[in-house]
C-alpha positions as CSV (number, residue, x, y, z in Angstrom):
1,M,0.1,0.0,-0.1
2,R,1.5,3.3,-1.1
3,S,2.6,5.7,1.9
4,R,0.0,8.5,0.5
5,T,-2.8,6.0,0.8
6,V,-1.9,4.9,4.2
7,A,-1.6,8.4,5.6
8,R,-4.9,8.9,4.2
9,W,-6.4,6.0,5.9
10,R,-4.5,6.9,9.0
11,S,-5.9,10.3,8.9
12,V,-9.5,8.9,8.7
13,H,-9.0,6.7,11.4
14,E,-7.5,9.4,13.8
15,W,-10.1,12.0,13.4
16,T,-13.3,9.6,13.1
17,S,-12.1,7.9,16.6
18,L,-11.5,11.3,18.2
19,A,-14.8,12.7,17.0
20,C,-16.5,9.4,18.8
21,T,-14.1,8.0,21.1
22,L,-15.6,9.8,24.2
23,F,-19.1,9.4,23.5
24,L,-18.5,5.6,22.7
25,L,-16.5,5.4,26.2
26,L,-19.9,6.6,27.9
27,L,-21.9,4.3,25.7
28,C,-19.5,1.3,26.7
29,L,-19.9,2.5,30.4
30,T,-23.6,2.9,30.4
31,G,-24.3,-0.3,28.3
32,L,-22.3,-2.6,30.4
33,P,-25.1,-2.7,33.2
34,L,-27.7,-2.4,30.7
35,V,-26.7,-5.8,29.2
36,F,-28.1,-7.1,32.6
37,H,-31.2,-5.3,32.6
38,D,-33.6,-8.0,32.9
39,E,-31.6,-9.6,35.9
40,I,-31.2,-6.0,37.6
41,D,-34.7,-5.4,36.9
42,G,-35.9,-8.4,38.8
43,W,-33.7,-7.9,41.5
44,L,-34.6,-4.4,42.1
45,D,-38.2,-4.6,41.3
46,D,-39.9,-2.8,44.2
47,G,-43.5,-3.9,43.3
48,P,-44.9,-6.8,45.6
49,A,-43.8,-10.3,44.9
50,A,-46.4,-13.0,43.9
51,A,-45.8,-16.6,43.0
52,P,-46.3,-17.5,39.4
53,P,-49.4,-19.6,38.9
54,A,-49.3,-23.5,39.5
55,G,-50.2,-25.8,36.5
56,P,-51.9,-24.8,33.4
57,A,-54.5,-21.7,33.8
58,A,-57.3,-20.4,31.5
59,A,-56.0,-17.8,29.2
60,P,-56.8,-14.2,31.0
61,D,-59.7,-12.1,29.7
62,M,-57.9,-8.8,28.2
63,D,-60.9,-6.7,28.5
64,R,-61.0,-7.5,32.3
65,V,-57.2,-6.9,32.6
66,V,-57.5,-3.5,31.0
67,Q,-60.7,-3.0,33.0
68,V,-58.8,-3.4,36.3
69,V,-55.9,-1.0,35.3
70,R,-58.4,1.5,34.1
71,E,-60.4,1.5,37.3
72,A,-57.3,1.8,39.3
73,Y,-56.0,4.7,36.9
74,P,-58.9,6.3,35.7
75,D,-57.3,9.6,34.5
76,R,-54.3,7.6,32.7
77,P,-55.4,6.1,29.5
78,V,-54.0,2.8,28.7
79,Q,-51.0,3.0,25.8
80,F,-50.2,-0.7,25.4
81,V,-50.3,-4.1,27.1
82,V,-47.1,-6.3,27.0
83,W,-46.9,-10.0,27.3
84,L,-44.6,-11.1,29.9
85,E,-42.3,-14.3,29.8
86,T,-44.3,-15.1,32.9
87,P,-47.5,-17.0,32.0
88,G,-50.3,-14.7,32.8
89,R,-48.4,-11.5,33.5
90,F,-48.6,-8.4,31.9
91,R,-47.0,-5.0,31.9
92,V,-49.6,-2.1,31.1
93,G,-48.4,1.1,29.6
94,L,-50.0,4.2,31.0
95,A,-50.2,8.0,29.4
96,R,-48.9,10.7,31.9
97,R,-51.7,12.6,33.7
98,P,-51.6,16.6,34.2
99,G,-49.6,17.2,37.4
100,P,-46.7,19.4,39.1
101,P,-43.3,19.0,37.2
102,G,-41.4,16.1,38.9
103,Q,-44.5,14.5,40.3
104,Q,-43.6,10.6,40.6
105,Q,-45.7,8.8,37.8
106,K,-44.7,5.4,37.2
107,P,-45.7,4.7,33.6
108,F,-46.1,0.9,33.8
109,V,-48.3,-1.2,35.9
110,L,-47.8,-5.0,36.6
111,I,-51.0,-7.1,36.7
112,D,-51.7,-10.7,37.3
113,G,-54.4,-11.9,34.4
114,T,-54.7,-15.1,36.4
115,T,-56.1,-13.2,39.6
116,Y,-56.7,-10.0,38.0
117,R,-54.6,-8.1,40.4
118,I,-52.2,-5.4,40.2
119,L,-48.9,-6.3,41.3
120,G,-47.5,-2.8,41.5
121,E,-45.7,-0.3,39.4
122,T,-42.5,-0.3,37.7
123,W,-39.9,1.9,36.3
124,S,-38.9,-0.5,33.3
125,E,-38.6,1.6,30.2
126,K,-38.6,4.7,32.7
127,D,-38.3,8.2,32.1
128,W,-35.0,9.5,33.7
129,R,-36.4,12.2,35.9
130,N,-38.2,10.0,38.1
131,G,-36.6,6.5,37.6
132,G,-33.7,5.0,39.4
133,V,-30.0,4.4,38.5
134,L,-31.1,2.2,35.7
135,S,-33.4,4.7,34.2
136,V,-30.6,7.3,34.0
137,L,-28.2,4.7,32.4
138,L,-30.7,3.8,30.0
139,M,-31.4,7.5,29.0
140,L,-27.9,8.4,28.7
141,H,-27.4,5.3,26.6
142,T,-30.0,6.4,24.1
143,N,-30.3,10.0,23.6
144,L,-28.0,11.7,26.3
145,L,-31.0,13.0,28.2
146,L,-31.5,15.3,25.2
147,G,-34.5,13.7,23.8
148,Q,-34.7,12.7,20.2
149,G,-32.1,15.4,19.2
150,G,-29.4,13.6,21.5
151,Q,-30.6,10.2,19.8
152,L,-29.8,11.1,16.5
153,F,-26.5,12.6,17.7
154,L,-25.5,9.3,19.1
155,G,-26.7,7.6,15.8
156,A,-24.3,10.1,13.7
157,M,-21.6,9.2,16.3
158,G,-22.4,5.4,15.6
159,L,-21.7,6.0,12.1
160,L,-18.3,7.7,13.0
161,F,-17.5,4.8,15.0
162,L,-17.8,2.2,12.1
163,A,-15.9,4.5,9.7
164,S,-12.9,4.3,12.4
165,L,-13.4,0.6,12.5
166,V,-12.9,0.2,8.8
167,S,-10.2,2.7,8.5
168,G,-8.6,0.6,11.5
169,A,-8.9,-2.6,9.9
170,V,-7.2,-1.1,6.6
171,L,-4.4,0.3,8.5
172,Y,-4.0,-3.2,10.6
173,G,-2.6,-4.8,7.6
174,P,0.7,-2.9,6.7
175,F,1.2,-2.3,10.5
176,M,1.6,-6.1,11.0
177,R,3.2,-6.9,7.9
178,K,6.7,-7.3,9.9
179,L,4.9,-8.5,13.1
180,A,3.4,-12.1,13.8
181,F,-0.3,-11.9,14.6
182,G,-0.6,-11.6,18.4
183,T,2.6,-9.9,19.1
184,V,3.0,-7.6,21.9
185,R,6.6,-5.9,22.2
186,A,6.7,-6.3,25.8
187,D,10.2,-5.5,26.0
188,R,9.5,-1.9,24.5
189,S,8.3,1.2,26.3
190,P,4.7,1.1,27.9
191,R,3.6,3.2,24.9
192,V,4.3,0.7,22.4
193,V,3.1,-2.1,24.5
194,W,-0.2,-0.2,24.5
195,L,0.0,0.3,20.8
196,D,0.3,-3.5,20.3
197,L,-2.4,-4.3,22.8
198,H,-4.7,-1.4,21.2
199,N,-4.2,-3.3,17.7
200,L,-4.3,-7.0,18.9
201,I,-7.5,-6.2,20.9
202,G,-9.0,-4.1,18.1
203,I,-8.8,-6.5,15.6
204,A,-9.9,-9.3,17.5
205,A,-13.1,-7.4,18.7
206,L,-13.4,-5.9,15.4
207,A,-16.7,-7.9,14.4
208,W,-18.5,-7.5,17.5
209,M,-17.7,-3.5,17.7
210,A,-19.2,-3.4,14.2
211,V,-22.3,-5.2,15.1
212,V,-22.7,-3.2,18.2
213,G,-22.0,-0.1,16.5
214,L,-24.4,-0.7,13.5
215,T,-27.1,-1.7,15.7
216,G,-26.6,1.2,18.0
217,A,-27.0,3.5,15.3
218,V,-30.0,1.6,13.7
219,N,-31.6,1.8,17.4
220,T,-31.4,5.5,17.5
221,L,-33.8,5.7,14.5
222,D,-36.7,4.1,16.2
223,T,-39.0,7.0,15.8
224,V,-38.2,7.6,12.5
225,V,-38.8,3.8,11.5
226,F,-42.2,3.7,13.1
227,G,-43.2,6.7,11.6
228,A,-42.5,5.6,8.4
229,W,-44.3,2.2,9.0
230,Q,-47.2,4.5,10.1
231,R,-47.3,6.5,6.7
232,H,-46.8,3.1,4.9
233,V,-50.1,1.6,6.7
234,A,-51.6,5.0,6.2
235,A,-51.4,4.6,2.5
236,Q,-52.9,1.5,2.5
237,L,-56.2,2.8,4.5
238,R,-56.0,6.2,3.0
239,S,-59.6,6.3,2.4
240,E,-60.9,5.5,5.9
241,Y,-57.8,6.3,8.1
242,A,-57.8,9.9,6.8
243,A,-61.2,10.9,7.8
244,A,-61.2,8.7,11.2
245,A,-61.3,10.5,14.5
246,R,-59.1,8.6,17.1
247,V,-61.0,6.3,19.3
248,R,-60.4,7.4,22.6
249,Q,-61.8,5.1,24.8
250,P,-61.2,1.8,22.9
251,Q,-62.9,-1.6,24.1
252,E,-62.7,-5.3,23.5
253,L,-59.1,-6.0,23.5
254,Q,-59.8,-9.2,23.7
255,R,-61.7,-9.7,20.5
256,A,-58.7,-7.9,18.7
257,V,-56.1,-10.3,20.3
258,T,-58.4,-13.5,19.0
259,A,-58.8,-12.0,15.5
260,A,-54.7,-11.3,15.4
261,T,-54.0,-14.9,16.6
262,A,-56.5,-16.7,14.5
263,F,-55.1,-15.1,11.5
264,L,-51.3,-16.0,12.5
265,A,-52.1,-19.3,14.2
266,H,-48.3,-20.0,14.8
267,Q,-47.3,-17.0,16.4
268,E,-47.9,-15.7,20.1
269,V,-48.9,-11.9,21.0
270,S,-45.8,-9.7,22.2
271,F,-47.4,-6.6,22.6
272,V,-50.7,-4.7,21.8
273,A,-50.6,-0.9,21.0
274,F,-53.7,0.8,21.6
275,P,-55.3,3.3,19.0
276,G,-53.9,6.3,18.8
277,S,-50.3,5.4,20.6
278,M,-46.7,5.8,18.5
279,F,-47.1,2.0,17.4
280,A,-51.0,2.0,16.1
281,T,-53.0,4.2,14.3
282,P,-55.7,6.3,15.7
283,V,-58.9,3.9,15.0
284,H,-56.7,0.4,15.2
285,Y,-55.3,-1.8,17.6
286,A,-51.8,-2.8,16.4
287,V,-51.2,-6.5,17.7
288,Y,-47.6,-7.6,17.2
289,L,-46.8,-11.0,17.2
290,R,-43.6,-13.0,17.2
291,G,-42.5,-16.5,16.4
292,D,-41.2,-19.0,18.8
293,S,-37.7,-19.7,17.8
294,P,-34.8,-17.3,19.1
295,L,-34.7,-15.4,15.8
296,T,-38.0,-15.2,14.8
297,S,-38.9,-13.9,18.5
298,Q,-37.5,-10.9,17.7
299,L,-39.1,-10.3,14.3
300,L,-42.6,-8.8,15.2
301,H,-45.6,-8.8,12.7
302,P,-48.2,-6.3,13.3
303,V,-51.9,-7.1,12.7
304,L,-54.4,-4.3,12.7
305,V,-57.5,-4.5,14.3
306,D,-60.2,-1.9,14.0
307,A,-61.3,-0.8,17.7
308,R,-64.6,-0.2,16.2
309,D,-66.2,-2.9,14.7
310,G,-63.2,-5.5,15.3
311,R,-62.4,-6.0,11.4
312,L,-58.9,-7.2,10.8
313,V,-56.5,-5.5,8.2
314,D,-53.3,-7.4,7.3
315,V,-51.1,-4.8,6.5
316,G,-48.5,-7.8,5.2
317,A,-45.1,-8.8,6.1
318,P,-43.3,-6.0,7.9
319,P,-41.1,-3.6,5.7
320,W,-37.2,-4.5,5.9
321,Y,-36.6,-1.2,7.8
322,L,-39.0,-2.6,10.7
323,W,-37.5,-5.8,11.2
324,A,-33.8,-4.3,10.8
325,L,-35.0,-2.3,14.2
326,E,-36.2,-5.1,15.8
327,V,-33.5,-7.6,15.0
328,S,-31.0,-4.7,16.1
329,R,-32.5,-4.1,19.4
330,P,-32.0,-7.4,21.4
331,L,-28.5,-8.1,19.4
332,H,-27.2,-4.6,20.3
333,F,-27.5,-5.7,24.2
334,G,-26.8,-9.6,23.6
335,D,-30.5,-10.6,24.1
336,Y,-30.4,-13.8,22.1
337,G,-28.6,-16.3,23.9
338,G,-29.3,-15.9,27.7
339,L,-27.1,-15.2,30.3
340,P,-23.9,-16.6,28.6
341,M,-24.4,-14.6,25.6
342,K,-24.7,-11.7,27.9
343,V,-21.7,-12.5,29.7
344,L,-19.7,-12.5,26.6
345,W,-21.4,-9.2,25.5
346,A,-19.9,-7.7,28.8
347,V,-16.6,-9.2,28.5
348,L,-16.5,-7.8,24.8
349,D,-17.7,-4.4,26.0
350,L,-15.0,-4.2,28.6
351,L,-12.3,-4.9,25.8
352,A,-14.0,-2.4,23.7
353,I,-13.1,0.4,26.4
354,V,-9.8,-0.7,26.7
355,V,-9.4,-0.1,23.0
356,L,-10.9,3.4,23.5
357,G,-9.2,4.2,26.5
358,S,-5.9,3.1,24.7
359,G,-6.6,5.2,21.6
360,V,-7.2,8.4,23.7
361,Y,-3.6,7.5,25.3
362,L,-1.8,6.9,22.5
363,W,-3.1,10.0,20.5
364,V,-2.2,12.3,23.5
365,A,1.1,10.9,23.8
366,R,1.8,11.1,20.2
367,R,0.7,14.6,20.0
368,R,3.2,15.4,22.7
369,G,5.9,13.9,20.6
370,R,6.6,10.8,22.9
371,I,6.2,8.0,20.8
372,A,8.9,7.1,18.1
373,P,7.9,5.6,14.8
374,C,7.6,1.6,15.2
């Protein structure tokens, strides 16, 4: 490779890395505990504990589940219902009610669908102002506490990170021509040792960092992606969707769930978005179904059911960009393979912190003129 080309790639690697490194360090530090968010949520859950039902039980009546929540929270409309892994348990998302700034309003209610008893409130998927430590970490990780603007900014940082990885991989070949793979020149100065470690760990974890960087950038587009899907749905339903007023107090959730599961008999419900929420239309329940394999369980197929008359509308297979978002979310946090994969993700996250930190150290040392050419 010609020296001029190498210099260009080195410049790309240096400046893209510098632009994103501090933000990537923040994302790695906040992402480490978020990898174990399910385990930590279970440990910190402040809701009353209840034993899971023993033996098979009748399917819960979803209309009754929603009615119990509405009676307990009459001034907070239901936004969606999530089917949890524990059979018969649901997380119900509620809208905020008007109130003084800072007033605690836990956005989710846990309910047992076998006893129709509210188990408590939760901060899962929380608002950082009122939540706990995980809430702050989640919002720092997703938008720097700056809303959608911060979210899109982090997406741009993710793209710069990918550029730094590509340029680093290109530079690795010429750099290692005179060294065997895995060589760490321990007999040289500490700065040379860190240079070798930076290159070795970087190339070893390259594929993982590329996957996490790409999925992280995709995840920052969730509002844009669901907005595009809503426009796609609106185009299919333009005649009735354009003139329809929002259904304010939708009823017969059970009818919608039954219709959707009958239409896609080999899938199960993941969650249902109520009319008017971000994931639905003003007049339709959006029933999101998923498969039962590790991969298909992350691929959601939305089916719309009219809240007024129960008519089902199949909007077809989800567009590729919606599936890309749904696949990227669990992959970003290592949620596909249970605890062993989460532990692997945590180890690789720590290695990425070493790569980023050593890169900053090497740049500062080089700027001070302390590193001789290697």
